C-alpha positions as CSV (number, residue, x, y, z in Angstrom):
1,X,0.0,0.0,0.0
2,X,1.4,3.4,-1.0
3,X,1.8,6.3,1.3
4,X,3.0,9.0,-1.1
5,X,3.1,12.7,-1.8
6,X,2.2,12.9,-5.5
7,X,3.8,15.4,-7.9
8,X,0.7,17.5,-7.6
9,X,1.0,17.3,-3.8
10,X,4.6,18.6,-3.9
11,X,3.4,21.6,-5.9
12,X,0.4,22.1,-3.6
13,X,2.6,22.1,-0.5
14,X,4.9,24.7,-2.0
15,X,2.0,27.0,-3.1
16,X,-0.2,26.6,0.0
17,X,-0.2,28.0,3.5
18,X,-0.8,24.6,5.1
19,X,-1.8,26.1,8.4
20,X,-5.0,27.4,6.8
21,X,-5.5,24.7,4.2
22,X,-8.3,22.2,3.9
23,X,-8.7,19.1,1.8
24,X,-11.3,16.5,0.9
25,X,-10.5,13.0,2.1
26,X,-11.6,9.8,0.4
27,X,-11.1,6.0,0.7
28,X,-9.9,3.6,-1.9
29,X,-8.2,0.2,-2.5
30,X,-4.5,0.8,-3.3
31,X,-3.8,-2.9,-3.7
32,X,-5.9,-2.5,-6.9
33,X,-5.1,1.1,-8.0
34,X,-1.4,1.1,-7.1
35,X,-1.2,4.9,-7.0
36,X,2.3,6.3,-7.9
37,X,4.0,9.7,-7.9
38,X,2.7,11.1,-11.2
39,X,-0.9,10.0,-10.7
40,X,-3.8,12.4,-10.4
41,X,-7.4,11.9,-9.2
42,X,-8.5,9.9,-12.3
43,X,-6.1,7.1,-11.2
44,X,-8.3,6.5,-8.1
45,X,-10.8,3.9,-9.6
46,X,-11.8,2.0,-6.5
47,X,-13.3,4.7,-4.4
48,X,-16.7,3.4,-3.2
49,X,-19.6,4.5,-5.3
50,X,-22.7,3.3,-3.4
51,X,-24.3,3.3,0.0
52,X,-23.8,6.2,2.4
53,X,-20.1,6.7,1.5
54,X,-19.1,10.2,0.4
55,X,-15.7,12.0,0.5
56,X,-15.4,14.1,3.6
57,X,-15.1,17.7,2.6
58,X,-13.1,20.7,4.0
59,X,-11.0,18.7,6.4
60,X,-8.5,21.1,8.1
61,X,-4.8,20.2,7.8
62,X,-1.7,21.7,9.3
63,X,2.0,21.8,8.8
64,X,3.7,19.8,11.5
65,X,7.2,18.7,12.5
66,X,7.4,14.9,12.6
67,X,10.6,14.2,14.6
68,X,12.6,16.6,12.4
69,X,10.8,16.1,9.1
70,X,8.1,18.6,8.2
71,X,4.9,17.5,6.6
72,X,1.1,17.9,6.8
73,X,-1.6,16.0,8.6
74,X,-5.3,16.1,9.5
75,X,-6.3,18.4,12.5
76,X,-9.4,16.4,13.5
77,X,-10.9,12.9,13.3
78,X,-12.3,12.1,9.9
79,X,-15.5,9.9,10.0
80,X,-17.0,8.1,7.1
81,X,-20.5,6.7,7.2
82,X,-20.2,3.5,5.1
83,X,-23.6,2.0,5.8
84,X,-24.8,0.0,2.9
85,X,-21.5,0.6,1.1
86,X,-19.8,-2.3,-0.8
87,X,-16.1,-2.9,-1.6
88,X,-12.8,-3.1,0.2
89,X,-10.5,-0.2,1.1
90,X,-7.0,-0.2,2.5
91,X,-6.0,3.5,2.0
92,X,-7.1,7.1,2.1
93,X,-6.4,10.0,-0.2
94,X,-6.4,13.8,0.0
95,X,-7.8,16.0,-2.7
96,X,-6.8,19.7,-2.9
97,X,-8.4,22.3,-5.2
98,X,-5.7,24.5,-6.7
99,X,-4.4,25.8,-10.0
100,X,-1.5,23.4,-11.0
101,X,1.2,24.6,-13.3
102,X,2.3,21.0,-13.8
103,X,-1.2,20.1,-15.1
104,X,-1.5,23.3,-17.1
105,X,-4.7,24.3,-15.3
106,X,-6.4,27.5,-16.4
107,X,-8.3,27.7,-13.0
108,X,-8.5,25.8,-9.8
109,X,-9.0,22.1,-10.2
110,X,-9.2,19.1,-7.9
111,X,-5.9,17.2,-7.7
112,X,-4.8,14.1,-5.9
113,X,-2.1,15.3,-3.5
114,X,-1.3,12.4,-1.2
115,X,-2.3,8.9,-0.2
116,X,-1.8,6.9,2.9
117,X,-2.4,3.4,4.3
118,X,-5.2,2.6,6.7
119,X,-4.4,0.5,9.7
120,X,-5.8,-2.5,7.9
121,X,-8.0,-3.5,4.9
122,X,-11.7,-3.1,5.5
123,X,-14.6,-4.9,3.8
124,X,-17.1,-2.0,3.9
125,X,-20.0,-4.4,4.0
126,X,-19.0,-5.4,7.5
127,X,-18.8,-1.9,9.0
128,X,-21.1,1.1,9.3
129,X,-18.5,3.7,10.3
130,X,-14.8,4.1,9.5
131,X,-12.7,6.7,11.3
132,X,-9.3,8.1,10.8
133,X,-7.9,9.6,14.0
134,X,-6.8,13.2,14.2
135,X,-3.1,13.8,13.3
136,X,-2.7,10.4,11.7
137,X,-3.4,11.0,8.0
138,X,-0.8,12.9,6.0
139,X,2.8,12.8,5.0
140,X,6.2,14.0,6.0
141,X,9.0,15.1,3.7
142,X,12.5,13.8,4.2
């Protein structure tokens, strides 16, 4: 399972005041999608599409020092209602809306900025709620 800062994420971190930033957070199955550095949002093909699942919007993030390596993580718990949702997920992703020079955007567009592994793989048909604890989703830069 990949925990990466995408190329778009690198650009976003440079262009954004992370202490006032927010992202949308979603779930997916990286063992199928195998997200890599140059990928953007279209590469996430296993995001659940039924039941009560929706991406969680406007999740506050902050810049943090992780034992000497700076990065970004979620400020508060992220809760997904996955009642009546099918599929398996093993990872989360952050989406940021910004104008990317790399993508040649003419205006702000949603981009995949980072991914991370959940604590385990979840069969969503067996759970009603999935939570990501505060300050546990994000990435640090070495």
